[in-house]
C-alpha positions as CSV (number, residue, x, y, z in Angstrom):
1,X,121.5,44.2,74.7
2,X,124.2,46.7,75.8
3,X,121.9,49.6,75.0
4,X,119.2,48.1,77.2
5,X,121.7,47.8,80.0
6,X,123.0,51.3,79.7
7,X,119.5,52.8,79.6
8,X,118.4,50.7,82.5
9,X,121.3,51.8,84.7
10,X,120.7,55.5,83.8
11,X,117.0,55.2,84.5
12,X,117.8,53.6,87.9
13,X,120.2,56.4,88.8
14,X,117.7,59.1,87.8
15,X,114.8,57.4,89.5
16,X,116.6,56.7,92.7
17,X,117.7,60.3,93.0
18,X,114.1,61.5,92.4
19,X,112.7,58.9,94.7
20,X,115.0,59.7,97.6
21,X,115.1,63.5,97.3
22,X,111.6,64.2,96.2
23,X,109.1,61.4,96.8
24,X,110.3,60.2,100.2
25,X,111.1,63.6,101.4
26,X,114.2,62.3,103.2
27,X,116.0,65.6,102.7
28,X,114.8,68.0,105.5
29,X,112.4,70.7,104.3
30,X,114.5,73.9,104.4
31,X,112.1,76.4,103.0
32,X,108.6,77.0,101.8
33,X,108.6,75.6,98.3
34,X,107.1,78.7,96.6
35,X,108.9,81.1,98.9
36,X,105.7,82.6,100.2
37,X,107.5,85.7,101.4
38,X,108.3,84.0,104.7
39,X,111.0,85.8,106.7
40,X,111.0,83.6,109.8
41,X,111.2,79.8,110.3
42,X,111.7,77.3,113.1
43,X,112.4,73.6,113.3
44,X,110.0,72.2,115.8
45,X,111.2,68.6,115.3
46,X,114.1,67.9,113.0
47,X,113.1,66.0,109.9
48,X,109.5,66.0,111.0
49,X,107.9,69.4,111.8
50,X,108.7,72.7,110.2
51,X,107.1,76.1,110.8
52,X,107.4,79.2,108.6
53,X,105.7,82.6,109.2
54,X,105.4,86.3,108.2
55,X,103.4,89.1,109.6
56,X,102.3,92.7,109.1
57,X,100.7,95.2,111.4
58,X,97.4,93.3,111.7
59,X,97.8,89.7,110.5
60,X,100.2,86.7,110.7
61,X,100.5,83.9,108.1
62,X,101.9,80.5,109.0
63,X,102.9,77.5,107.0
64,X,103.5,74.1,108.6
65,X,105.2,71.2,106.8
66,X,104.9,67.9,108.7
67,X,105.9,64.4,107.9
68,X,102.6,62.8,108.4
69,X,99.5,61.7,106.4
70,X,97.3,62.6,109.5
71,X,96.4,65.8,111.2
72,X,98.7,68.6,112.4
73,X,98.2,71.0,115.2
74,X,99.8,74.3,116.3
75,X,98.8,76.2,119.4
76,X,99.6,79.3,121.5
77,X,99.7,78.4,125.2
78,X,100.0,80.5,128.4
79,X,102.5,78.1,130.1
80,X,103.4,75.5,127.5
81,X,100.7,73.0,128.1
82,X,97.3,72.4,126.5
83,X,95.2,74.0,129.2
84,X,94.3,77.5,128.2
85,X,95.8,77.1,124.7
86,X,94.5,78.6,121.4
87,X,94.9,75.8,118.9
88,X,94.7,75.4,115.1
89,X,94.1,71.8,113.8
90,X,94.3,70.9,110.1
91,X,94.4,67.9,107.9
92,X,93.9,66.8,104.3
93,X,91.3,64.0,103.6
94,X,90.2,62.7,100.3
95,X,91.6,65.7,98.5
96,X,89.9,68.2,100.8
97,X,91.7,70.5,103.2
98,X,90.3,71.2,106.7
99,X,91.4,73.8,109.2
100,X,89.8,74.4,112.6
101,X,90.1,77.2,115.1
102,X,90.0,75.5,118.5
103,X,90.8,76.1,122.2
104,X,91.5,73.8,125.2
105,X,90.4,74.2,128.8
106,X,92.3,71.2,130.0
107,X,94.8,68.5,128.8
108,X,92.4,66.8,126.5
109,X,90.4,67.0,123.3
110,X,90.3,70.7,122.1
111,X,86.9,72.3,121.6
112,X,85.8,73.9,118.4
113,X,85.6,77.7,118.7
114,X,82.2,79.1,117.7
115,X,84.0,81.9,116.0
116,X,86.4,80.6,113.3
117,X,89.1,83.2,113.1
118,X,91.6,81.1,111.1
119,X,91.6,81.4,107.3
120,X,92.9,78.7,105.1
121,X,95.3,79.8,102.4
122,X,96.4,76.5,100.9
123,X,97.1,72.9,101.7
124,X,98.4,69.6,100.3
125,X,99.4,66.1,101.1
126,X,101.8,64.0,99.1
127,X,101.9,60.7,100.9
128,X,104.8,61.9,103.1
129,X,104.4,65.5,104.0
130,X,101.3,67.4,104.9
131,X,101.6,71.1,104.2
132,X,99.1,73.7,105.4
133,X,99.2,77.5,105.0
134,X,96.8,79.6,107.1
135,X,96.5,83.1,108.5
136,X,94.8,84.9,111.4
137,X,94.7,88.4,112.9
138,X,97.2,89.2,115.6
139,X,94.3,90.2,117.9
140,X,91.0,88.6,117.0
141,X,89.0,90.0,119.9
142,X,87.8,86.5,120.5
143,X,87.9,85.5,124.2
144,X,89.0,82.0,123.3
145,X,92.0,83.2,121.1
146,X,95.3,84.4,122.5
147,X,96.8,87.6,121.3
148,X,100.1,87.3,119.4
149,X,102.4,90.0,120.7
150,X,106.0,91.0,120.6
151,X,106.7,89.0,123.8
152,X,107.5,85.4,124.2
153,X,105.0,82.9,122.7
154,X,104.9,79.4,124.1
155,X,104.2,77.4,120.9
156,X,102.8,73.9,121.3
157,X,102.6,71.5,118.4
158,X,101.5,67.9,117.7
159,X,100.6,65.6,114.8
160,X,98.7,62.4,114.4
161,X,99.3,59.4,112.2
162,X,95.7,59.4,110.9
163,X,93.0,61.9,110.0
164,X,90.1,62.3,112.4
165,X,86.8,60.6,111.5
166,X,85.0,63.6,112.7
167,X,86.0,67.1,113.9
168,X,85.3,66.0,117.5
169,X,87.1,62.7,117.5
170,X,90.8,63.3,117.2
171,X,93.0,60.3,117.8
172,X,95.6,60.9,120.5
173,X,98.9,61.9,119.1
174,X,101.1,60.2,121.7
175,X,103.9,61.6,123.9
176,X,106.5,61.4,121.1
177,X,104.5,63.4,118.6
178,X,104.1,66.6,120.5
179,X,106.2,69.4,122.0
180,X,106.6,72.9,123.2
181,X,108.9,75.7,122.0
182,X,109.2,79.3,123.3
183,X,109.6,81.7,120.5
184,X,109.2,85.3,119.6
185,X,106.8,85.3,116.6
186,X,106.9,89.1,116.1
187,X,110.7,89.3,116.2
188,X,112.4,91.9,114.1
189,X,114.0,90.6,110.9
190,X,117.6,91.2,112.1
191,X,119.3,94.1,110.4
192,X,122.4,91.9,110.4
193,X,123.7,90.2,107.3
194,X,123.1,86.4,107.8
195,X,126.2,85.4,105.9
196,X,129.8,85.9,106.7
197,X,132.6,87.2,104.4
198,X,135.0,84.7,102.9
199,X,137.9,86.0,105.0
200,X,136.1,85.5,108.3
201,X,137.5,83.1,110.8
202,X,136.4,81.5,114.1
203,X,137.9,81.4,117.6
204,X,136.5,78.7,119.8
205,X,136.6,79.3,123.6
206,X,135.6,76.0,125.3
207,X,135.6,74.7,128.8
208,X,138.1,72.0,129.6
209,X,136.3,68.9,130.9
210,X,134.4,70.4,133.7
211,X,133.1,68.1,136.4
212,X,129.8,68.9,138.1
213,X,129.1,67.1,141.3
214,X,125.6,65.7,142.0
215,X,125.4,68.0,145.1
216,X,125.8,71.1,142.9
217,X,122.4,72.2,141.7
218,X,123.8,75.4,140.4
219,X,127.4,76.0,139.3
220,X,129.1,79.1,137.9
221,X,132.3,78.0,136.3
222,X,135.0,80.5,135.2
223,X,137.7,79.9,132.6
224,X,140.6,82.3,131.8
225,X,141.3,82.9,128.2
226,X,144.3,84.7,126.6
227,X,143.5,86.6,123.5
228,X,145.5,85.9,120.4
229,X,147.8,88.5,118.9
230,X,146.0,90.6,116.3
231,X,147.6,92.5,113.4
232,X,145.5,95.6,113.8
233,X,141.9,95.8,114.9
234,X,139.6,92.8,114.1
235,X,135.9,92.9,114.5
236,X,133.7,90.2,116.0
237,X,130.6,90.0,113.7
238,X,128.9,87.0,115.1
239,X,129.0,84.7,118.1
240,X,127.2,81.6,119.2
241,X,127.2,78.9,121.9
242,X,128.9,75.6,121.3
243,X,127.1,73.0,123.5
244,X,127.2,69.2,123.2
245,X,123.7,67.8,122.5
246,X,123.7,65.8,125.7
247,X,124.3,68.9,127.8
248,X,121.9,71.4,126.2
249,X,119.5,70.9,129.2
250,X,122.4,71.8,131.6
251,X,123.8,75.1,130.3
252,X,121.7,78.1,131.3
253,X,123.9,80.9,130.1
254,X,127.5,81.7,129.0
255,X,128.9,85.2,129.5
256,X,132.2,86.5,128.3
257,X,133.8,89.1,130.7
258,X,136.8,91.3,130.0
259,X,139.7,92.7,131.9
260,X,140.9,96.1,130.8
261,X,143.9,96.4,133.1
262,X,147.3,94.8,132.8
263,X,147.1,91.1,133.6
264,X,149.7,88.3,133.6
265,X,147.9,86.6,130.7
266,X,150.3,83.6,130.4
267,X,149.9,82.8,134.1
268,X,146.1,82.8,134.0
269,X,145.5,81.4,130.5
270,X,143.5,78.1,130.9
271,X,143.0,78.7,134.6
272,X,139.6,77.4,135.8
273,X,137.7,77.9,139.1
274,X,134.3,78.3,140.7
275,X,133.2,81.9,140.0
276,X,132.7,84.2,142.9
277,X,134.6,81.9,145.3
278,X,137.6,82.8,147.5
279,X,139.9,81.0,145.1
280,X,139.2,83.6,142.3
281,X,142.7,84.9,141.4
282,X,143.0,88.4,143.0
283,X,144.4,89.8,139.7
284,X,141.1,88.9,138.0
285,X,138.5,90.0,140.6
286,X,137.9,93.3,138.7
287,X,137.3,91.7,135.3
288,X,133.6,91.2,135.4
289,X,132.6,93.6,132.6
290,X,130.4,91.7,130.2
291,X,131.2,91.9,126.5
292,X,129.2,89.0,125.2
293,X,126.1,87.3,126.6
294,X,124.4,84.1,125.5
295,X,121.3,82.8,127.4
296,X,119.3,79.6,127.1
297,X,117.1,79.5,124.1
298,X,119.4,81.8,122.1
299,X,120.8,81.1,118.7
300,X,123.7,82.6,116.8
301,X,123.8,86.4,117.1
302,X,124.8,88.5,114.1
303,X,125.9,92.1,114.6
304,X,124.4,94.6,112.1
305,X,126.5,94.9,109.0
306,X,127.8,98.3,110.0
307,X,128.8,97.3,113.6
308,X,131.2,94.9,115.2
309,X,133.0,94.3,118.5
310,X,136.6,95.3,118.4
311,X,139.5,93.2,119.5
312,X,143.1,94.2,119.2
313,X,142.8,98.0,119.8
314,X,144.4,100.0,122.6
315,X,141.1,100.4,124.4
316,X,140.1,96.7,124.0
317,X,140.2,93.8,126.5
318,X,143.5,92.6,127.8
319,X,142.2,89.2,129.0
320,X,138.9,87.3,128.9
321,X,136.9,85.2,131.5
322,X,134.2,82.9,130.3
323,X,131.5,82.3,132.8
324,X,129.2,79.3,132.3
325,X,126.1,78.8,134.4
326,X,125.2,75.2,134.8
327,X,121.6,74.5,136.1
328,X,121.5,71.0,137.5
329,X,118.1,70.7,139.3
330,X,118.1,66.9,139.2
331,X,121.5,66.6,140.8
332,X,123.2,64.6,138.1
333,X,127.0,63.8,138.2
334,X,128.4,65.4,135.0
335,X,131.9,64.7,133.7
336,X,133.9,66.1,130.8
337,X,131.6,69.1,130.0
338,X,133.1,71.1,127.2
339,X,130.6,73.9,126.3
340,X,131.7,77.3,125.3
341,X,131.5,80.2,122.8
342,X,132.5,80.5,119.1
343,X,133.4,84.0,118.0
344,X,133.4,84.8,114.2
345,X,135.8,87.7,113.3
346,X,136.9,89.6,110.2
347,X,140.4,91.1,109.9
348,X,139.2,94.7,109.7
349,X,137.0,97.3,111.4
350,X,133.5,98.1,110.5
351,X,132.0,101.6,110.7
352,X,131.1,101.4,114.4
353,X,132.4,99.6,117.5
354,X,129.7,97.9,119.5
355,X,129.3,97.9,123.3
356,X,127.1,96.2,125.9
357,X,125.5,97.7,129.0
358,X,124.3,95.6,131.9
359,X,121.4,97.5,133.4
360,X,119.1,96.6,136.3
361,X,119.3,95.5,139.9
362,X,122.7,94.8,141.5
363,X,122.8,91.0,141.5
364,X,123.8,90.4,145.1
365,X,121.7,88.6,147.7
366,X,120.6,91.3,150.2
367,X,119.0,94.2,148.3
368,X,116.7,92.1,146.2
369,X,113.9,90.5,148.3
370,X,110.7,89.0,146.8
371,X,108.1,88.1,149.5
372,X,106.5,84.7,149.3
373,X,102.9,84.1,148.3
374,X,102.7,87.1,145.9
375,X,101.0,86.8,142.5
376,X,102.5,90.0,141.2
377,X,105.5,91.6,142.9
378,X,107.7,94.2,141.1
379,X,111.4,94.9,141.4
380,X,113.1,97.6,139.5
381,X,116.7,98.6,138.8
382,X,117.6,102.2,137.9
383,X,120.3,103.1,135.5
384,X,120.6,106.8,136.4
385,X,121.3,109.6,133.9
386,X,124.5,110.6,135.8
387,X,125.9,107.1,135.2
388,X,125.1,107.1,131.5
389,X,126.5,110.6,131.1
390,X,129.7,109.5,132.9
391,X,130.2,106.7,130.5
392,X,129.4,108.8,127.4
393,X,132.0,111.4,128.1
394,X,132.0,113.6,124.9
395,X,129.6,111.3,123.1
396,X,126.1,112.9,122.9
397,X,124.1,109.8,122.1
398,X,124.3,106.1,121.4
399,X,122.0,103.8,119.4
400,X,120.6,100.6,120.8
401,X,120.1,97.8,118.3
402,X,119.4,94.7,120.4
403,X,118.5,93.6,124.0
404,X,118.4,90.6,126.2
405,X,116.2,90.2,129.3
406,X,117.5,88.1,132.1
407,X,115.8,86.9,135.3
408,X,115.1,83.5,136.9
409,X,112.2,81.1,137.7
410,X,109.7,83.5,139.3
411,X,109.8,86.2,136.6
412,X,106.6,86.5,134.5
413,X,107.1,89.9,132.9
414,X,110.1,92.1,132.1
415,X,110.4,95.7,130.7
416,X,113.2,98.1,129.9
417,X,111.9,101.6,130.2
418,X,113.5,104.8,129.0
419,X,113.1,108.3,130.5
420,X,114.1,111.7,129.1
421,X,113.5,114.9,131.1
422,X,110.9,113.2,133.3
423,X,108.9,111.9,130.3
424,X,108.8,108.2,129.7
425,X,109.4,107.2,126.1
426,X,108.1,103.9,124.5
427,X,109.4,100.8,126.1
428,X,112.9,99.8,124.9
429,X,111.8,96.2,125.5
430,X,108.7,94.6,126.8
431,X,107.8,90.9,127.4
432,X,104.5,90.3,129.2
433,X,105.0,86.5,129.0
434,X,108.6,86.1,130.1
435,X,110.1,82.5,130.0
436,X,113.2,81.7,132.0
437,X,114.2,79.0,129.4
438,X,114.0,81.4,126.5
439,X,116.4,84.4,126.7
440,X,117.3,85.0,123.1
441,X,119.0,88.2,122.1
442,X,116.3,90.3,120.4
443,X,117.1,92.7,117.6
444,X,115.0,95.9,117.9
445,X,112.8,96.7,114.9
446,X,114.3,100.2,114.8
447,X,117.4,101.4,116.4
448,X,116.6,103.4,119.6
449,X,118.5,106.6,120.4
450,X,119.7,106.9,124.1
451,X,120.9,110.5,124.7
452,X,123.1,111.9,127.4
453,X,120.7,112.7,130.2
454,X,118.4,109.7,129.6
455,X,117.7,107.2,132.3
456,X,116.9,103.5,132.0
457,X,114.8,101.3,134.3
458,X,114.7,97.5,134.1
459,X,111.5,96.3,135.8
460,X,110.7,92.7,136.6
461,X,107.3,91.2,137.8
462,X,107.4,88.0,139.8
463,X,104.9,85.3,140.8
464,X,105.9,83.8,144.2
465,X,102.6,82.1,145.1
466,X,104.2,78.6,145.2
467,X,107.0,79.5,147.6
468,X,106.7,79.5,151.4
469,X,109.8,81.6,152.1
470,X,111.2,84.9,150.7
471,X,113.3,84.7,147.6
472,X,116.6,86.6,147.6
473,X,118.7,88.0,144.9
474,X,121.7,85.8,143.9
475,X,123.3,83.6,141.3
476,X,121.4,80.4,142.0
477,X,118.6,79.5,139.7
478,X,116.2,79.4,142.6
479,X,117.4,82.9,143.6
480,X,116.4,85.9,141.5
481,X,117.9,88.5,139.2
482,X,116.5,91.5,137.3
483,X,118.8,92.5,134.5
484,X,118.6,93.9,131.0
485,X,121.5,93.8,128.5
486,X,121.5,96.6,125.9
487,X,123.6,96.2,122.7
488,X,124.5,99.6,121.2
489,X,127.0,101.6,119.2
490,X,129.3,103.6,119.2
491,X,131.1,102.0,122.2
492,X,131.4,104.2,125.3
493,X,133.2,103.8,128.6
494,X,130.3,102.0,130.4
495,X,129.6,98.3,131.2
496,X,127.4,98.2,134.3
497,X,124.7,100.5,135.4
498,X,122.7,99.1,138.3
499,X,121.0,100.2,141.6
500,X,119.4,98.6,144.6
501,X,117.5,99.7,147.7
502,X,119.8,100.8,150.6
503,X,120.0,98.0,153.0
504,X,119.7,100.3,156.0
505,X,116.2,101.1,155.0
506,X,115.2,97.4,155.2
507,X,117.0,97.0,158.5
508,X,115.4,100.0,160.1
509,X,111.8,99.2,158.9
510,X,112.0,95.5,160.0
511,X,113.8,96.3,163.3
512,X,111.1,98.9,164.3
513,X,108.2,96.6,163.4
514,X,109.7,93.6,165.3
515,X,111.3,95.6,168.2
516,X,114.8,94.4,167.3
517,X,117.9,96.1,168.5
518,X,121.4,95.4,167.5
519,X,124.4,96.6,165.5
520,X,123.5,96.7,161.8
521,X,127.2,96.5,160.9
522,X,127.6,93.2,162.8
523,X,127.8,90.3,160.2
524,X,125.8,88.1,162.6
525,X,123.0,90.7,162.5
526,X,122.9,90.4,158.7
527,X,122.7,86.6,158.9
528,X,119.8,86.8,161.4
529,X,118.1,89.4,159.2
530,X,116.9,86.6,156.8
531,X,115.0,85.2,159.7
532,X,113.7,88.6,160.7
533,X,112.4,89.4,157.2
534,X,110.4,86.2,157.1
535,X,108.7,87.1,160.4
536,X,108.1,90.6,159.1
537,X,106.5,89.4,155.9
538,X,104.2,87.0,157.8
539,X,102.7,90.0,159.5
540,X,99.5,91.6,158.0
541,X,100.6,94.1,155.3
542,X,104.2,93.1,155.5
543,X,104.5,92.3,151.7
544,X,102.7,95.6,150.9
545,X,105.1,97.6,153.0
546,X,108.1,95.9,151.3
547,X,106.7,96.7,147.9
548,X,106.2,100.4,148.8
549,X,109.8,100.5,150.1
550,X,110.9,99.1,146.7
551,X,109.3,101.9,144.9
552,X,110.2,104.8,147.2
553,X,113.4,104.0,149.1
554,X,116.8,105.6,148.4
555,X,118.9,103.6,146.1
556,X,122.6,102.9,145.8
557,X,124.2,102.7,142.3
558,X,126.9,100.5,140.9
559,X,128.2,102.5,137.9
560,X,131.2,100.9,136.2
561,X,133.3,101.1,133.1
562,X,136.7,99.9,132.0
563,X,138.3,103.0,133.5
564,X,136.1,103.9,136.5
565,X,133.9,102.6,139.3
566,X,131.2,104.5,141.3
567,X,129.3,103.1,144.2
568,X,127.2,105.8,146.0
569,X,123.6,107.0,146.6
570,X,121.6,108.4,143.6
571,X,118.8,110.9,143.5
572,X,115.3,109.5,143.0
573,X,114.0,109.0,139.5
574,X,111.7,111.9,138.3
575,X,108.7,110.6,136.4
576,X,106.5,113.5,135.3
577,X,104.7,111.6,132.5
578,X,104.7,107.8,132.4
579,X,104.3,106.1,129.0
580,X,100.9,104.7,128.1
581,X,101.0,101.9,125.5
582,X,98.6,102.4,122.6
583,X,95.1,100.9,123.1
584,X,94.4,97.6,121.4
585,X,91.9,97.2,118.6
586,X,89.4,95.4,120.8
587,X,87.1,97.2,123.1
588,X,87.0,96.2,126.8
589,X,89.4,93.9,128.6
590,X,90.4,90.7,126.8
591,X,90.5,87.8,129.2
592,X,90.4,84.1,128.3
593,X,87.3,82.5,129.8
594,X,89.4,79.6,131.1
595,X,92.3,81.4,132.6
596,X,90.8,81.7,136.1
597,X,90.7,77.9,136.3
598,X,94.5,77.7,135.9
599,X,97.3,78.0,138.4
600,X,100.3,79.9,136.9
601,X,102.7,77.1,137.6
602,X,100.8,73.8,137.4
603,X,101.9,72.6,134.0
604,X,105.4,71.2,134.6
605,X,104.6,67.9,132.9
606,X,101.2,67.9,131.2
607,X,99.4,64.6,130.9
608,X,97.0,63.9,128.2
609,X,93.6,62.1,128.3
610,X,91.6,62.4,125.1
611,X,87.9,62.1,125.5
612,X,85.2,62.4,122.9
613,X,82.5,64.8,124.0
614,X,78.9,63.5,124.0
615,X,76.6,64.5,121.2
616,X,76.6,64.5,117.5
617,X,80.0,63.5,116.1
618,X,79.3,64.4,112.6
619,X,80.6,67.5,110.8
620,X,78.1,70.3,111.1
621,X,77.0,71.4,107.7
622,X,77.3,75.1,108.6
623,X,80.8,74.8,110.1
624,X,83.4,77.1,108.4
625,X,86.3,74.8,107.8
626,X,88.4,77.4,106.0
627,X,88.7,80.2,103.4
628,X,91.1,80.3,100.5
629,X,93.1,83.5,100.0
630,X,95.1,84.2,96.9
631,X,96.8,87.6,96.4
632,X,94.7,89.1,99.1
633,X,91.5,88.0,97.4
634,X,89.3,85.8,99.6
635,X,87.0,83.1,98.2
636,X,84.5,81.7,100.6
637,X,84.3,78.0,100.8
638,X,81.4,76.2,102.5
639,X,83.7,73.8,104.2
640,X,86.4,72.3,102.1
641,X,88.7,72.9,99.2
642,X,89.7,70.5,96.4
643,X,93.4,69.4,96.4
644,X,94.2,70.6,92.9
645,X,97.5,71.7,91.4
646,X,96.3,75.3,91.3
647,X,97.0,75.7,95.0
648,X,99.6,73.0,95.4
649,X,102.3,75.5,96.2
650,X,104.4,73.9,98.9
651,X,105.8,70.7,100.3
652,X,107.5,67.8,98.4
653,X,106.0,66.5,95.1
654,X,103.2,63.9,95.1
655,X,104.3,60.3,95.8
656,X,103.1,57.9,93.1
657,X,102.7,54.2,93.8
658,X,103.1,53.4,90.1
659,X,106.5,55.0,90.3
660,X,107.7,52.2,92.7
661,X,106.5,49.5,90.3
662,X,108.4,51.0,87.4
663,X,111.5,51.4,89.5
664,X,111.4,47.7,90.6
665,X,111.0,46.5,87.0
666,X,114.0,48.7,85.9
667,X,116.1,47.2,88.7
668,X,115.3,43.6,87.6
669,X,116.1,44.5,84.0
670,X,119.4,46.1,85.0
671,X,120.4,43.0,87.0
672,X,119.4,40.7,84.1
673,X,121.3,42.9,81.6
674,X,124.5,42.9,83.7
675,X,124.4,39.2,84.0
676,X,123.9,38.7,80.3
677,X,126.6,41.2,79.2
678,X,129.3,39.7,81.5
679,X,128.2,36.1,81.6
680,X,131.5,34.8,80.3
681,X,133.5,36.8,82.9
682,X,131.1,35.6,85.6
683,X,131.6,31.9,84.5
684,X,135.4,32.3,84.5
685,X,135.4,34.0,87.9
686,X,133.3,31.2,89.4
687,X,135.5,28.5,87.9
688,X,138.7,30.1,89.3
689,X,137.3,30.5,92.8
690,X,136.1,26.9,92.8
691,X,139.6,25.6,91.9
692,X,141.1,27.6,94.7
693,X,138.6,26.3,97.1
694,X,139.4,22.7,96.1
695,X,143.2,23.2,96.6
696,X,142.8,24.8,100.0
697,X,140.5,22.0,101.1
698,X,143.0,19.4,99.9
699,X,145.9,21.0,101.7
700,X,144.0,21.1,105.0
701,X,143.2,17.4,104.7
702,X,146.9,16.5,104.0
703,X,148.0,18.9,106.8
704,X,150.4,20.8,104.6
705,X,151.2,24.5,104.4
706,X,150.9,24.6,100.6
707,X,148.2,27.0,99.5
708,X,148.5,28.1,95.9
């Protein structure tokens, strides 16, 4: 009997482990089960929806793992909703795998694309997870498909609890089984090592219980931080944002600025104030040289393995200021906010010291003006060759390895352009589908050389059609910026390289057109200028005139490093030969046939109404439901694929109902065995407890304190 007991207990332990970790799939799917060569992954819904992908010059392959026995959907959307989206729907039914190339013209049932450009690689369903692997070309030349580019992709996803009866009768997934995530699908596989050495350590820099009033829609909060004492030079090799889950919607960006002059560090350590306000400590007003930048949507940033940011050297920062931008559009009262940054350091120096250059338009309110009602208005900030050369000193070239693009709500496109001797080189960065809520640091696929004598231009394109008044540059989320951040090595003496149009040019043009006279140096004149510019832009051709001024007017630079500051006029940028991006593989313009029906900003909260189109709801016999690819060999399938072990390459193992029956029987046997083996002990225990109960009851009745 004891042997039966021991065997039963061991079987229960083994079966429970298998049942929990394999059959139920309770452990989150962390990787594609067969590897699949996937270099990129994203968690779209923790514990539920996982995405893996890889790509080459022409094609991208995806794998989705979703906790459902129904259908799964992944789409590529222009603005994060269904309207205008290119969608892939897939499911496994009766051992057959189906994948459909679809598109949506509205928030409703997707339509089946006549040209099926999605190829099925494999698929499976195990009772808990549905796993589908498929591929498509980056540019299919299909008007109903969206190109997959190096810019931001607004990925939409959904899943249903049941498979569709027909390909045109999808059941509605519900509001809790869908989502949107901005992502860079063609991101470089970071050159950085994704692990940290054993002797690495962390420094957390957190805000101290910040209170945000309901009246504060935008708040820039500054926090002074004294650096620890270092024995020699230590390198920062990684940094990341630390944000409480409940406040992830609130924090837009966190920047770490450095002072390089002598500061009373003990006096200002832990000081906190509203940035850019009169109460900023005078001693710290020249400390805004950015060294680390995290923006919304960003993840942990790893420096390349041969690069790190130095702390503890003679040329390093003397004091730090952490700036946190809170975006509070709903006007909530926030208490005890404690977000911040975590720096990971090693107690030694890598081969190169890293630096960061802020390049673009000077972020102050007057020189940056975006007329209202404009579908495509461009602003550009010029980082002149003279400023870069000043920062380089004796260094002949630097190498850029990552960038961040930063603008606000109106921006739709951003580029960082590079010029050398009047010839424009390939874009340093380009995002034709910029998303304010996704400003991740992007590793470059190859390091880009910036030589002494080169110039940089940060160019932003805005859509202001939904605004009735001009938008000005500034720190508020509803104001605008146009900045690019360039991570590079070796470190040089340069932190800010920005320009803006001379304000006198604006004053003179507007005053002449409106017959205004006054002293331009009078502060009141500058206040009234906001009203004048609105009148000017409402005139016929006003916005066009302002755009021409943006391109051709003299500019003033802000060129700054740890040891110098220059603020003067700069010569115009000489462009003898602009860069022409290589032509795409498709002939003629590629425009989605439903884009003209969409307003660029009408999808703030998509609603869903599923309707079944009229007509035959049966599967068409000639519909291509997928192709199987194995080792680059395609095997055409007339519409389905059997769910056999030969292609069951991913997802948890198959769930077996018989397994549960066996497990229950073993549990019953184990309980019986335990009772039989220890029946004498059990009887003795019950007898002892019964006698104690009787004595306690008797003592209570007799009102005594005796309890044995």
